[in-house]
N, C-alpha and C positions, 0 to 999 in steps of 0.2 A: 505494496500499499503505499503511496506516495507522502511524502510532507509536502505541506505548500509556505510559503511565506507571506504568499498575498492573495486575495478573493476575490474576483468581481464578476458582477450579476447585470447583463446587457436586458431595458426588458421590450419587447418586440416588436415587429411592426411589419404587415403584406397589403399596407395601402399601396394602391400607385401611387407613382410619381417619382421626383428625387429626393426629399427632403421629409420626415416624418415627424410630428410632435409628439407620437406616439413611442418615440426610441426613448430611452435613459439610460445612464450609464452608472455603473454604480462600484469603487473600489472600495477595498480595506488593508488594511497589514496585521500580521497577528498580533495579539493583543484585543485591548476589548477600546482602542479609538473607533468611534464612530464611521463607517462605512461613507465617502464624498462623491460629490458626483463629477466624472470627468464631462469638463465644457468638450459641445460641441464646433465642430470648429467652424460652421456659421450658426445659422441662427438656429436649425434644426439639423440630428443628427438624418446621413442617408447612412444604407445598410449596407454601400459601399466604403460606408470611413468607416463604419462597425468591423466589418471584413482586415481592413488594413489594420487598425488599434489591435487585433487578436495576431495576425501576424508581424505584425515590429516585436510581441514583446518572449520576452527572451528566460525571462527568469519563473521561476518555480508558481506559477499561479496557477490556480484552479478557477475555471468558468463560466458561469452561468448559461446558460441561453432557454426565456419562457416563450417554449413553442414546445411542438410532436417532431424526433428527428425523422419517424420514419409514419406509413400507412400501418394498419394494420394486418396481419399475414398469417399470422400461426391458424387462426378461425377456420380462413377459407380457403390456404396456400394459397396466397396471389394478392396482391396491395390490390388491382383492376381487376377483377378476373375479366375470363373471355377479351382480355388485351397483352398485344406482343409485350413485356416489362420486364427488366432484371427481380430474378426475385431473392437478392440479398440485397442489405438496408447501401452498403460502398454503392454499387450498382446503378440504384434505382435515386443515388442521390447525384449520380453524373451522368443518369439519364436526365430528370429535371433539368440538369443543369443544360443540358446538349437543346434539350425542347424549347425551354423559354426564351424568348429575346426581349421580354418585358424590361424598364427601365429599372434599373439600380435595383438587381439582383429581384423583382418581382418574378411572382408567378402565376397573376390573377389569367392567362392564359390557357392552365394546365388545364384551370376549371371550367374555363367556361367556352370553351373551344375544342380543344387536342380529347379532354375526356370528358366530356357536359357530363353523358350520362349515368358517370359514379355517385354525385355532386348533388345534392337536396339546398337549390332557391328557393322554392313554395310551392304552395299548393298544387299549382301547377303540374309538376312533379311526383305526386301521390303521396304515400302515408310515409310522411318523415321515421317514420318505427325502422323501416325497412333500411334506412342509410345508417341507424343508430350502431353501426360496429363500430368494436375498441378494440385497444392494442390488451396484452394480461393486464400490462402492469396498470392499465387504466381501470380495468376489469376489479383488478386486488385491490386498489386503493377505495375503488367503492366498494365493493363488498368488506370493506375494513372501515364503512362509516367514516370515507373519506367524504362523500360527495358523492353525485353525478359529473363526471367530467366528457365533457366537447370530444366528439369525434370530428377528423379533417377531414371528413364526408359530409361534412351538416357544412354550408356556405352560407348561412341567413344569419341574418343577425346581428349586435351589440357585440355579444360573447363568444362567436364564431370563434374556429383560432386553425379555419384553413387556407386560407391566402397564407395566410404570418406563417404557419408552417413549412409549407413548400414556397415558400422564398425561402426560405432558414435551412431549406437542403438544398440550395444553390449554393449559399454562404458553408453548407458541410462541405459540397462538391470543390469547393475552392481550397477549403482548409486540408482537403486530404495531401497525406506527408508530408505535411509542413508540420498542423500539427494534432498532438490525440485528440481523438472523438471516444468517449467515451460511451457503451459500452465497444462498438465494433473493435475501439484497437483494442493492443494490448497498452496496459498504463504503462508510460515512461520511466527509469528511474528519476527522471532531471528534466523539466520542461515545461511548457503551459501543458495544460490537460481542457478540453473542455467538456462540461455534461448539459443534459436537460435538466434544468430546472420548471418548479412547479408555485407557481406566488403564493398560493393558495396555504399549499402543505408551509410555506416560514410563515404564514398569518397564527395556522391552526393552532403555530406550538407556539406563540405569542401568549394568547389565550384569546383572541379575538375570534369570536362567533361563529359559524357560518352565517355567508347571508351578508355577512357585517363587515368583512376583513376588508376592505378599500377605504386609507387613512387620506386625511384631505388638512389636518390641522398638526400644528407641534409638538404640544403637551400627547397628544395622542401618539403620534412614533417614538418620544424618546419615551411612553412609556411603552410600546412595545421592541422597542430597541433593548430596555434596561430587560426583559424579562428573557433576555438572550446575553445576560452579561457584557453590554454595549454601555459605552458613554453615552451622553448625551451627542445630537447630530448641531453640526455648522447648522446655523439657521436659514432655509431656503430665502431664495425669492416668490415661488411661486410650488405652492403643495398643490403636485399633480397624483395623482394617483400610479402615474407611469415613473413619477421621481423616485416618491415612499415606496414603493414595487419593491423598486430595484436598493434601497438604500436597504429595506430591511429583509429582503430576500440575500446579499451577499452578505448582513450581520448572523444571517441565519445557515446559510455555507459554511462561516468560516466557524461558526461553533460546530456545524457535524460532518469537518469534511476529516476529524477520523475517525470517525466509527465505523466498523470492516465489516460490521451487516448489511448497511449501506449499498459495501462494495462487492459485496456478495450479496445478495438479496436471494435467500432457496430457492423461490420458483422460478429465476431467471436461468433460463440451459440457454444453453449454446444455439443454439437453435434460433428465441427468442432475441437474446444477446448479436447475431447476425445479424436476422430480419426486422423487429422490430425496436429494438434499444428497447431503453427503461429510463426512469425516471429515477434521479441521485432525488431517495430521500423517503419510496415508497419501499417497504421491506417485506 
């Protein structure tokens, strides 16, 4: 199990366009100092700038991204049944990257054009339940009382994670061979490691209740950070869900990175690890 000196979390976005107010990046070191936001090069971060930031890291840093690293595979033995697509995570990431020409690592075209029939956009597509396929880690989290996670096949509503996840897979494709992506890659002795995280897991760990996990003020953020053993944060100019999620989840990642059982969850078989991946924090 690697040891880390720094911890970072990027709150991600699948929105169309070049720059995205939904992206925030927070970083902290070992110890108890609260994570701080990394200032974007422009008014807002682009996905490409986040990629370049990750590639520039050389130290032992654990970086969490809040999107699904792969679609469900195990239950149906395919990512997109009936389509000719790869059957392992790394190759599927490369497929998404090669297929999509959307701006700034976007992937909306995959859902809206290339593989439209697999995604739910509204009542015209039939029963939403027919699209609600989950990965094994998502099903396990749900069964443990964590709540119903979203599926990458649901492309409607503010809570959908579909576009963000496929955009994220383009980022993962560009990290291939340069930065280890757990659990698809072996963990290195040194250097950056990227993991999938779920901000709700961090929020629930601080005592925030289901459905009330979004923080929008300084006092609430400091109270949640204190429950993770962190000092108060440096005041922000503006308290958005994206900024507070990144800060809080980075503190949670620091507090939990040393738990061996999270790196080797009993239910994560080698097949699951190579096809669907796993959310760090689901044991």
